[in-house]
CHARMM-style PDB file with segment names, atoms N, HN, CA, C and O in Angstrom:
ATOM      1  N   TYR     1     -14.228  58.657  43.228  1.00  0.00      PROA
ATOM      2  CA  TYR     1     -13.094  57.832  42.837  1.00  0.00      PROA
ATOM      3  C   TYR     1     -13.323  57.330  41.424  1.00  0.00      PROA
ATOM      4  O   TYR     1     -14.419  56.884  41.087  1.00  0.00      PROA
ATOM      5  N   ARG     2     -12.296  57.402  40.604  1.00  0.00      PROA
ATOM      6  HN  ARG     2     -11.405  57.765  40.878  1.00  0.00      PROA
ATOM      7  CA  ARG     2     -12.408  56.908  39.232  1.00  0.00      PROA
ATOM      8  C   ARG     2     -11.228  55.989  38.957  1.00  0.00      PROA
ATOM      9  O   ARG     2     -10.073  56.408  39.032  1.00  0.00      PROA
ATOM     10  N   ALA     3     -11.521  54.750  38.642  1.00  0.00      PROA
ATOM     11  HN  ALA     3     -12.459  54.410  38.581  1.00  0.00      PROA
ATOM     12  CA  ALA     3     -10.483  53.759  38.360  1.00  0.00      PROA
ATOM     13  C   ALA     3      -9.974  53.919  36.932  1.00  0.00      PROA
ATOM     14  O   ALA     3     -10.572  54.619  36.114  1.00  0.00      PROA
ATOM     15  N   GLU     4      -8.874  53.264  36.660  1.00  0.00      PROA
ATOM     16  HN  GLU     4      -8.389  52.696  37.325  1.00  0.00      PROA
ATOM     17  CA  GLU     4      -8.307  53.241  35.313  1.00  0.00      PROA
ATOM     18  C   GLU     4      -9.311  52.596  34.353  1.00  0.00      PROA
ATOM     19  O   GLU     4     -10.090  51.730  34.752  1.00  0.00      PROA
ATOM     20  N   LEU     5      -9.289  53.017  33.104  1.00  0.00      PROA
ATOM     21  HN  LEU     5      -8.656  53.720  32.779  1.00  0.00      PROA
ATOM     22  CA  LEU     5     -10.185  52.450  32.093  1.00  0.00      PROA
ATOM     23  C   LEU     5      -9.550  51.219  31.459  1.00  0.00      PROA
ATOM     24  O   LEU     5      -8.345  51.194  31.211  1.00  0.00      PROA
ATOM     25  N   PHE     6     -10.370  50.188  31.196  1.00  0.00      PROA
ATOM     26  HN  PHE     6     -11.349  50.208  31.398  1.00  0.00      PROA
ATOM     27  CA  PHE     6      -9.894  48.950  30.591  1.00  0.00      PROA
ATOM     28  C   PHE     6     -10.809  48.555  29.438  1.00  0.00      PROA
ATOM     29  O   PHE     6     -12.029  48.669  29.559  1.00  0.00      PROA
ATOM     30  N   PRO     7     -10.243  48.090  28.316  1.00  0.00      PROA
ATOM     31  CA  PRO     7     -11.086  47.611  27.219  1.00  0.00      PROA
ATOM     32  C   PRO     7     -11.843  46.348  27.645  1.00  0.00      PROA
ATOM     33  O   PRO     7     -11.320  45.521  28.392  1.00  0.00      PROA
ATOM     34  N   CYS     8     -13.072  46.215  27.162  1.00  0.00      PROA
ATOM     35  HN  CYS     8     -13.496  46.887  26.555  1.00  0.00      PROA
ATOM     36  CA  CYS     8     -13.877  45.055  27.524  1.00  0.00      PROA
ATOM     37  C   CYS     8     -14.831  44.689  26.393  1.00  0.00      PROA
ATOM     38  O   CYS     8     -14.982  45.412  25.408  1.00  0.00      PROA
ATOM     39  N   LYS     9     -15.462  43.548  26.576  1.00  0.00      PROA
ATOM     40  HN  LYS     9     -15.339  42.961  27.377  1.00  0.00      PROA
ATOM     41  CA  LYS     9     -16.479  43.050  25.656  1.00  0.00      PROA
ATOM     42  C   LYS     9     -17.762  42.906  26.477  1.00  0.00      PROA
ATOM     43  O   LYS     9     -17.720  42.453  27.621  1.00  0.00      PROA
ATOM     44  N   ILE    10     -18.891  43.289  25.899  1.00  0.00      PROA
ATOM     45  HN  ILE    10     -18.924  43.657  24.970  1.00  0.00      PROA
ATOM     46  CA  ILE    10     -20.169  43.227  26.610  1.00  0.00      PROA
ATOM     47  C   ILE    10     -21.022  42.138  25.976  1.00  0.00      PROA
ATOM     48  O   ILE    10     -21.195  42.100  24.758  1.00  0.00      PROA
ATOM     49  N   GLU    11     -21.562  41.240  26.827  1.00  0.00      PROA
ATOM     50  HN  GLU    11     -21.421  41.271  27.817  1.00  0.00      PROA
ATOM     51  CA  GLU    11     -22.399  40.144  26.345  1.00  0.00      PROA
ATOM     52  C   GLU    11     -23.722  40.140  27.096  1.00  0.00      PROA
ATOM     53  O   GLU    11     -23.760  40.343  28.310  1.00  0.00      PROA
ATOM     54  N   GLU    12     -24.795  39.907  26.369  1.00  0.00      PROA
ATOM     55  HN  GLU    12     -24.764  39.742  25.383  1.00  0.00      PROA
ATOM     56  CA  GLU    12     -26.116  39.787  26.985  1.00  0.00      PROA
ATOM     57  C   GLU    12     -26.373  38.314  27.265  1.00  0.00      PROA
ATOM     58  O   GLU    12     -26.228  37.474  26.377  1.00  0.00      PROA
ATOM     59  N   GLU    13     -26.760  38.000  28.513  1.00  0.00      PROA
ATOM     60  HN  GLU    13     -26.878  38.683  29.234  1.00  0.00      PROA
ATOM     61  CA  GLU    13     -27.096  36.630  28.903  1.00  0.00      PROA
ATOM     62  C   GLU    13     -28.439  36.666  29.619  1.00  0.00      PROA
ATOM     63  O   GLU    13     -28.513  36.953  30.814  1.00  0.00      PROA
ATOM     64  N   GLY    14     -29.498  36.370  28.873  1.00  0.00      PROA
ATOM     65  HN  GLY    14     -29.438  36.136  27.903  1.00  0.00      PROA
ATOM     66  CA  GLY    14     -30.841  36.448  29.444  1.00  0.00      PROA
ATOM     67  C   GLY    14     -31.164  37.883  29.808  1.00  0.00      PROA
ATOM     68  O   GLY    14     -31.124  38.770  28.957  1.00  0.00      PROA
ATOM     69  N   GLU    15     -31.485  38.112  31.081  1.00  0.00      PROA
ATOM     70  HN  GLU    15     -31.517  37.391  31.773  1.00  0.00      PROA
ATOM     71  CA  GLU    15     -31.809  39.464  31.546  1.00  0.00      PROA
ATOM     72  C   GLU    15     -30.593  40.173  32.130  1.00  0.00      PROA
ATOM     73  O   GLU    15     -30.719  41.281  32.650  1.00  0.00      PROA
ATOM     74  N   GLU    16     -29.419  39.552  32.052  1.00  0.00      PROA
ATOM     75  HN  GLU    16     -29.317  38.651  31.629  1.00  0.00      PROA
ATOM     76  CA  GLU    16     -28.202  40.152  32.599  1.00  0.00      PROA
ATOM     77  C   GLU    16     -27.252  40.566  31.491  1.00  0.00      PROA
ATOM     78  O   GLU    16     -27.298  40.039  30.379  1.00  0.00      PROA
ATOM     79  N   ILE    17     -26.400  41.510  31.812  1.00  0.00      PROA
ATOM     80  HN  ILE    17     -26.363  41.938  32.715  1.00  0.00      PROA
ATOM     81  CA  ILE    17     -25.323  41.929  30.921  1.00  0.00      PROA
ATOM     82  C   ILE    17     -24.017  41.532  31.589  1.00  0.00      PROA
ATOM     83  O   ILE    17     -23.807  41.850  32.760  1.00  0.00      PROA
ATOM     84  N   LYS    18     -23.147  40.854  30.883  1.00  0.00      PROA
ATOM     85  HN  LYS    18     -23.318  40.596  29.932  1.00  0.00      PROA
ATOM     86  CA  LYS    18     -21.841  40.449  31.408  1.00  0.00      PROA
ATOM     87  C   LYS    18     -20.765  41.299  30.754  1.00  0.00      PROA
ATOM     88  O   LYS    18     -20.772  41.501  29.539  1.00  0.00      PROA
ATOM     89  N   ILE    19     -19.848  41.792  31.562  1.00  0.00      PROA
ATOM     90  HN  ILE    19     -19.843  41.629  32.549  1.00  0.00      PROA
ATOM     91  CA  ILE    19     -18.701  42.552  31.070  1.00  0.00      PROA
ATOM     92  C   ILE    19     -17.482  41.661  31.204  1.00  0.00      PROA
ATOM     93  O   ILE    19     -17.158  41.203  32.299  1.00  0.00      PROA
ATOM     94  N   LYS    20     -16.808  41.414  30.093  1.00  0.00      PROA
ATOM     95  HN  LYS    20     -17.072  41.786  29.203  1.00  0.00      PROA
ATOM     96  CA  LYS    20     -15.609  40.574  30.100  1.00  0.00      PROA
ATOM     97  C   LYS    20     -14.428  41.416  29.649  1.00  0.00      PROA
ATOM     98  O   LYS    20     -14.424  41.970  28.549  1.00  0.00      PROA
ATOM     99  N   PHE    21     -13.427  41.505  30.515  1.00  0.00      PROA
ATOM    100  HN  PHE    21     -13.431  41.055  31.408  1.00  0.00      PROA
ATOM    101  CA  PHE    21     -12.238  42.281  30.192  1.00  0.00      PROA
ATOM    102  C   PHE    21     -11.391  41.553  29.161  1.00  0.00      PROA
ATOM    103  O   PHE    21     -11.326  40.324  29.163  1.00  0.00      PROA
ATOM    104  N   LEU    22     -10.741  42.310  28.278  1.00  0.00      PROA
ATOM    105  HN  LEU    22     -10.794  43.308  28.276  1.00  0.00      PROA
ATOM    106  CA  LEU    22      -9.895  41.724  27.243  1.00  0.00      PROA
ATOM    107  C   LEU    22      -8.548  41.288  27.800  1.00  0.00      PROA
ATOM    108  O   LEU    22      -7.858  40.478  27.181  1.00  0.00      PROA
ATOM    109  N   GLU    23      -8.160  41.819  28.972  1.00  0.00      PROA
ATOM    110  HN  GLU    23      -8.720  42.477  29.475  1.00  0.00      PROA
ATOM    111  CA  GLU    23      -6.925  41.428  29.658  1.00  0.00      PROA
ATOM    112  C   GLU    23      -7.278  41.121  31.108  1.00  0.00      PROA
ATOM    113  O   GLU    23      -8.220  41.705  31.645  1.00  0.00      PROA
ATOM    114  N   PRO    24      -6.537  40.211  31.760  1.00  0.00      PROA
ATOM    115  CA  PRO    24      -6.831  39.885  33.164  1.00  0.00      PROA
ATOM    116  C   PRO    24      -6.801  41.132  34.056  1.00  0.00      PROA
ATOM    117  O   PRO    24      -5.960  42.014  33.887  1.00  0.00      PROA
ATOM    118  N   GLN    25      -7.740  41.181  35.010  1.00  0.00      PROA
ATOM    119  HN  GLN    25      -8.424  40.464  35.148  1.00  0.00      PROA
ATOM    120  CA  GLN    25      -7.854  42.301  35.945  1.00  0.00      PROA
ATOM    121  C   GLN    25      -7.927  41.765  37.368  1.00  0.00      PROA
ATOM    122  O   GLN    25      -8.261  40.602  37.593  1.00  0.00      PROA
ATOM    123  N   GLU    26      -7.608  42.631  38.323  1.00  0.00      PROA
ATOM    124  HN  GLU    26      -7.337  43.576  38.141  1.00  0.00      PROA
ATOM    125  CA  GLU    26      -7.825  42.292  39.729  1.00  0.00      PROA
ATOM    126  C   GLU    26      -9.333  42.153  39.941  1.00  0.00      PROA
ATOM    127  O   GLU    26     -10.107  42.908  39.354  1.00  0.00      PROA
ATOM    128  N   PRO    27      -9.760  41.198  40.772  1.00  0.00      PROA
ATOM    129  CA  PRO    27     -11.203  41.054  40.994  1.00  0.00      PROA
ATOM    130  C   PRO    27     -11.804  42.294  41.655  1.00  0.00      PROA
ATOM    131  O   PRO    27     -11.160  42.948  42.475  1.00  0.00      PROA
ATOM    132  N   SER    28     -13.022  42.599  41.291  1.00  0.00      PROA
ATOM    133  HN  SER    28     -13.544  42.067  40.624  1.00  0.00      PROA
ATOM    134  CA  SER    28     -13.763  43.701  41.903  1.00  0.00      PROA
ATOM    135  C   SER    28     -14.647  43.147  43.004  1.00  0.00      PROA
ATOM    136  O   SER    28     -15.100  42.005  42.927  1.00  0.00      PROA
ATOM    137  N   ALA    29     -14.890  43.940  44.013  1.00  0.00      PROA
ATOM    138  HN  ALA    29     -14.523  44.867  44.075  1.00  0.00      PROA
ATOM    139  CA  ALA    29     -15.718  43.509  45.136  1.00  0.00      PROA
ATOM    140  C   ALA    29     -17.199  43.617  44.781  1.00  0.00      PROA
ATOM    141  O   ALA    29     -17.614  44.589  44.150  1.00  0.00      PROA
ATOM    142  N   PRO    30     -18.000  42.625  45.182  1.00  0.00      PROA
ATOM    143  CA  PRO    30     -19.440  42.738  44.983  1.00  0.00      PROA
ATOM    144  C   PRO    30     -19.959  44.026  45.617  1.00  0.00      PROA
ATOM    145  O   PRO    30     -19.503  44.431  46.687  1.00  0.00      PROA
ATOM    146  N   GLY    31     -20.914  44.662  44.948  1.00  0.00      PROA
ATOM    147  HN  GLY    31     -21.284  44.333  44.079  1.00  0.00      PROA
ATOM    148  CA  GLY    31     -21.486  45.906  45.440  1.00  0.00      PROA
ATOM    149  C   GLY    31     -20.863  47.137  44.814  1.00  0.00      PROA
ATOM    150  O   GLY    31     -21.440  48.223  44.872  1.00  0.00      PROA
ATOM    151  N   GLN    32     -19.678  46.978  44.207  1.00  0.00      PROA
ATOM    152  HN  GLN    32     -19.210  46.096  44.159  1.00  0.00      PROA
ATOM    153  CA  GLN    32     -19.068  48.109  43.514  1.00  0.00      PROA
ATOM    154  C   GLN    32     -19.789  48.335  42.192  1.00  0.00      PROA
ATOM    155  O   GLN    32     -20.480  47.448  41.693  1.00  0.00      PROA
ATOM    156  N   SER    33     -19.625  49.517  41.635  1.00  0.00      PROA
ATOM    157  HN  SER    33     -19.063  50.238  42.041  1.00  0.00      PROA
ATOM    158  CA  SER    33     -20.248  49.847  40.352  1.00  0.00      PROA
ATOM    159  C   SER    33     -19.305  49.564  39.195  1.00  0.00      PROA
ATOM    160  O   SER    33     -18.093  49.743  39.308  1.00  0.00      PROA
ATOM    161  N   ALA    34     -19.872  49.123  38.090  1.00  0.00      PROA
ATOM    162  HN  ALA    34     -20.857  48.977  37.999  1.00  0.00      PROA
ATOM    163  CA  ALA    34     -19.147  48.993  36.822  1.00  0.00      PROA
ATOM    164  C   ALA    34     -19.850  49.920  35.838  1.00  0.00      PROA
ATOM    165  O   ALA    34     -21.071  49.867  35.690  1.00  0.00      PROA
ATOM    166  N   VAL    35     -19.081  50.762  35.171  1.00  0.00      PROA
ATOM    167  HN  VAL    35     -18.089  50.804  35.291  1.00  0.00      PROA
ATOM    168  CA  VAL    35     -19.645  51.727  34.228  1.00  0.00      PROA
ATOM    169  C   VAL    35     -18.925  51.573  32.898  1.00  0.00      PROA
ATOM    170  O   VAL    35     -17.700  51.457  32.862  1.00  0.00      PROA
ATOM    171  N   VAL    36     -19.686  51.570  31.801  1.00  0.00      PROA
ATOM    172  HN  VAL    36     -20.681  51.664  31.831  1.00  0.00      PROA
ATOM    173  CA  VAL    36     -19.129  51.362  30.465  1.00  0.00      PROA
ATOM    174  C   VAL    36     -19.193  52.671  29.681  1.00  0.00      PROA
ATOM    175  O   VAL    36     -20.241  53.312  29.593  1.00  0.00      PROA
ATOM    176  N   TYR    37     -18.054  53.051  29.116  1.00  0.00      PROA
ATOM    177  HN  TYR    37     -17.203  52.531  29.187  1.00  0.00      PROA
ATOM    178  CA  TYR    37     -17.946  54.277  28.315  1.00  0.00      PROA
ATOM    179  C   TYR    37     -17.509  53.939  26.900  1.00  0.00      PROA
ATOM    180  O   TYR    37     -16.785  52.969  26.675  1.00  0.00      PROA
ATOM    181  N   ASP    38     -17.951  54.741  25.959  1.00  0.00      PROA
ATOM    182  HN  ASP    38     -18.539  55.530  26.142  1.00  0.00      PROA
ATOM    183  CA  ASP    38     -17.416  54.751  24.596  1.00  0.00      PROA
ATOM    184  C   ASP    38     -16.827  56.142  24.423  1.00  0.00      PROA
ATOM    185  O   ASP    38     -17.540  57.092  24.100  1.00  0.00      PROA
ATOM    186  N   GLY    39     -15.516  56.254  24.641  1.00  0.00      PROA
ATOM    187  HN  GLY    39     -14.937  55.482  24.903  1.00  0.00      PROA
ATOM    188  CA  GLY    39     -14.890  57.576  24.666  1.00  0.00      PROA
ATOM    189  C   GLY    39     -15.382  58.326  25.885  1.00  0.00      PROA
ATOM    190  O   GLY    39     -15.222  57.850  27.009  1.00  0.00      PROA
ATOM    191  N   GLU    40     -15.980  59.494  25.686  1.00  0.00      PROA
ATOM    192  HN  GLU    40     -16.110  59.881  24.773  1.00  0.00      PROA
ATOM    193  CA  GLU    40     -16.516  60.302  26.787  1.00  0.00      PROA
ATOM    194  C   GLU    40     -17.992  60.005  27.062  1.00  0.00      PROA
ATOM    195  O   GLU    40     -18.555  60.519  28.028  1.00  0.00      PROA
ATOM    196  N   GLU    41     -18.625  59.175  26.219  1.00  0.00      PROA
ATOM    197  HN  GLU    41     -18.167  58.757  25.434  1.00  0.00      PROA
ATOM    198  CA  GLU    41     -20.055  58.886  26.363  1.00  0.00      PROA
ATOM    199  C   GLU    41     -20.277  57.689  27.279  1.00  0.00      PROA
ATOM    200  O   GLU    41     -19.711  56.618  27.061  1.00  0.00      PROA
ATOM    201  N   CYS    42     -21.108  57.875  28.308  1.00  0.00      PROA
ATOM    202  HN  CYS    42     -21.568  58.745  28.485  1.00  0.00      PROA
ATOM    203  CA  CYS    42     -21.460  56.787  29.217  1.00  0.00      PROA
ATOM    204  C   CYS    42     -22.566  55.951  28.564  1.00  0.00      PROA
ATOM    205  O   CYS    42     -23.637  56.467  28.245  1.00  0.00      PROA
ATOM    206  N   LEU    43     -22.294  54.654  28.370  1.00  0.00      PROA
ATOM    207  HN  LEU    43     -21.424  54.235  28.630  1.00  0.00      PROA
ATOM    208  CA  LEU    43     -23.276  53.760  27.758  1.00  0.00      PROA
ATOM    209  C   LEU    43     -24.175  53.099  28.794  1.00  0.00      PROA
ATOM    210  O   LEU    43     -25.280  52.663  28.471  1.00  0.00      PROA
ATOM    211  N   GLY    44     -23.707  53.024  30.041  1.00  0.00      PROA
ATOM    212  HN  GLY    44     -22.810  53.379  30.303  1.00  0.00      PROA
ATOM    213  CA  GLY    44     -24.509  52.411  31.092  1.00  0.00      PROA
ATOM    214  C   GLY    44     -23.626  51.858  32.185  1.00  0.00      PROA
ATOM    215  O   GLY    44     -22.403  51.982  32.140  1.00  0.00      PROA
ATOM    216  N   GLY    45     -24.255  51.250  33.161  1.00  0.00      PROA
ATOM    217  HN  GLY    45     -25.249  51.149  33.198  1.00  0.00      PROA
ATOM    218  CA  GLY    45     -23.509  50.683  34.275  1.00  0.00      PROA
ATOM    219  C   GLY    45     -24.421  49.853  35.145  1.00  0.00      PROA
ATOM    220  O   GLY    45     -25.624  49.751  34.900  1.00  0.00      PROA
ATOM    221  N   GLY    46     -23.835  49.265  36.158  1.00  0.00      PROA
ATOM    222  HN  GLY    46     -22.859  49.347  36.358  1.00  0.00      PROA
ATOM    223  CA  GLY    46     -24.599  48.450  37.085  1.00  0.00      PROA
ATOM    224  C   GLY    46     -23.758  48.101  38.290  1.00  0.00      PROA
ATOM    225  O   GLY    46     -22.613  48.534  38.415  1.00  0.00      PROA
ATOM    226  N   VAL    47     -24.340  47.312  39.176  1.00  0.00      PROA
ATOM    227  HN  VAL    47     -25.271  46.960  39.074  1.00  0.00      PROA
ATOM    228  CA  VAL    47     -23.673  46.895  40.399  1.00  0.00      PROA
ATOM    229  C   VAL    47     -23.081  45.509  40.184  1.00  0.00      PROA
ATOM    230  O   VAL    47     -23.739  44.622  39.642  1.00  0.00      PROA
ATOM    231  N   ILE    48     -21.835  45.330  40.612  1.00  0.00      PROA
ATOM    232  HN  ILE    48     -21.300  46.051  41.053  1.00  0.00      PROA
ATOM    233  CA  ILE    48     -21.135  44.047  40.461  1.00  0.00      PROA
ATOM    234  C   ILE    48     -21.701  43.043  41.452  1.00  0.00      PROA
ATOM    235  O   ILE    48     -21.833  43.339  42.639  1.00  0.00      PROA
ATOM    236  N   LYS    49     -22.040  41.837  40.955  1.00  0.00      PROA
ATOM    237  HN  LYS    49     -21.933  41.596  39.991  1.00  0.00      PROA
ATOM    238  CA  LYS    49     -22.546  40.753  41.824  1.00  0.00      PROA
ATOM    239  C   LYS    49     -21.394  39.969  42.404  1.00  0.00      PROA
ATOM    240  OT1 LYS    49     -21.611  39.019  43.157  1.00  0.00      PROA
TER     241      LYS     49
END
């Protein structure tokens, strides 16, 4: 399953990375994956808390 892509801002907070969407989004369920792309290049991802 691949969700729609949304622009976001990435912030480092201590040992965590926070992803903040530039426009309001429906909440994601804990345990789902968040993946960050720059065009076709995958920059990284993690599990939503």
